[in-house]
N, C-alpha and C positions, 0 to 999 in steps of 0.2 A: 504493500499500500504506499502510495507516495506521501511525503510529509506535507502537512497542511498546517503551516504556522499560525494561520488566522484562527483555527479552531483549538489552539492550545492556549489556555488560560494560565498566566503566571500568578496564581492565587496567593503565593507567599508575600508578594509585595503589596497586596490589596489591604486596605484598612478595614476592620470590622464594619459591617453595614451592607447596604444593597448596591450592587453595581450592575449596570445594564450593558448587554452585548447584543448587536444586531447582525444577522446573517442573511445574505441573499443567496438562495440556493437555485441553481439551474442544473440542466442535464450533465454538465461537465463534472458536477460533484459526485455523481453515481458511476462514473467510468471505472473507478477502482473497485467497485462492488458488483460489477458484471451486469447482465441483462436485468431490466426491471419489468414489472407488469404495467408501467405507465411511461409516458414521455412527455415532452414539451413542459417541463417542470418550471414554474415560476413561483417559488415559494419564498417566504419570509419567515425566520425564526427569531423570535425576541427571547433572549435569555435573561432572566433576572437572578443574579447569584447573590444570595444573602450569606455573607461570611460571619461566623462566629468562632469562638474558640472550640476547637474539637471537631466542628462539622461545618458543612455548607449546604444550604438548601437552594437547589437548582429549580427554577420554574421556567419551563419552555412553552412559549406560545407560538403555534405553528398556523400559518395562514397562507393563502395563495391558491393557485390552481395547478392541476396536472390534467393530462389527456389519458383517458383509459378506453377499452373496448367494452361496450355494453354487453352484459351477459344475456340480455334477452334478444336483442335485435342485431347484434354484431356490428354496430356502427360506432364510430369515433364519438366519444362523449367527454366534454370537459367536466371536470370534477373539482369542486370547491373544497379546500382544506381549511379546517378550522377546529383545532384541538388544543388543549392545555395539558401538560404533563409536569409532574413534580418527581424529582430525584433528590434523596438526602445522601451526601457523600460525607462518609465519617473517616477520620484520620486515626489509624490504629497501627500496632506494631506488626501484626501478622495479616495483612490484607488478603493474601491468596487463600488462607484457610477460612477466613471470615467470609469471603465472597462464595466459597464452595458451600458453606453450611447455611448461608442466609437464605431464608424462605421468602422473604418480601422482595420482589423485583425492583422496588422503588428505592432500595437501600443498596449503595455501592461503597466499597471500602478502598482506601488508598493508604500507602505507606507514610510514616511520619517524615521520611526522608524525601518525599516527592515535592517538587516545587511547581510543576505544571500539571494541568488537568486537560486531557484531550476530549473535547466534546462532540467530535465528528461521528463517532459511532452511535452516540445518543441522537444526534440530529438525524442520522440516517434511519435509526430505528423508529423514531417519532413521526417522521414523514410518512414512512410505510404504514405505521399504525393509524395514521389520520385518513388513509384511503379505506372505505368499507370493503369487506370481503365479497359482498354481493354488489356489483356495479350495475346499476339499471337507470334508464331514463326515469324521471320523477313522474311521469304520466302514466296513469293506470291503463288508459286505452291505447298507449303507444302513439299518440298523436302529436308528440312534441316536435320541436324543430330539428332535433338531432336524430330522431328515429328513422330507421330504414324502412321505406315504404314497402319493399318486396318482402321483407321479414314480417312485417305487420300483416300483409295479406296471407302469408302462409300460416302464421299463427292464429288468425281469425278462422280460416278454414278449418284448421285442426280443432278449434274450440268448437265450432258449430258441429262438426263431425262427432265429437265426443258427446255433445248434448243429445244428438239425434238417437244414438243407440244406447240401450241400457247395458249396463255392466252386470254380468251374471254373479259376480261376487257380492254385489250389494242386494241382490234380489232376495226378498224375504225380510230384510232388515227394516224396511219401511214400516212394518207393523209395530216396531218398538219405539218409533219416534215419539208418540203421544202418550205413552205410559207414564203414569206418575209413580213416584217411589212409595 
């Protein structure tokens, strides 16, 4: 992975209190991570780092847009990103052991000898977590501006065909619909 100095925060020199860092994320950020399920990324990440003695509280605010493929109509779809994430970074003597045994994914341990914190992996993870697993047009009838008309037509035909014939698996279950307990 290439070195990215802009994502390394020299927290040792920071005074206690809240510090703000802003990042503009584009497709080039993801080159080191391999192929993604999205493209045309124009994201902003605002990081509020609250430094205290012994730990730091990192609040990531992810915003912006990416383009994805709609799971329903297979059309290119712009997706808005808007999520907040919080990570607590604790300074300890044995960070490897603590990170292995920690059950809370929002707690991360670093060594007392560390002077820099690389937030690039966190930015990568939080942008990916901001994208829903099911990517669909927001329109129930698939009549939105990004929907694929050919896919809409095929899906409507399939829906009508499914309504026309009765499924034998459900035959006989209708008598139980109106039963009271």
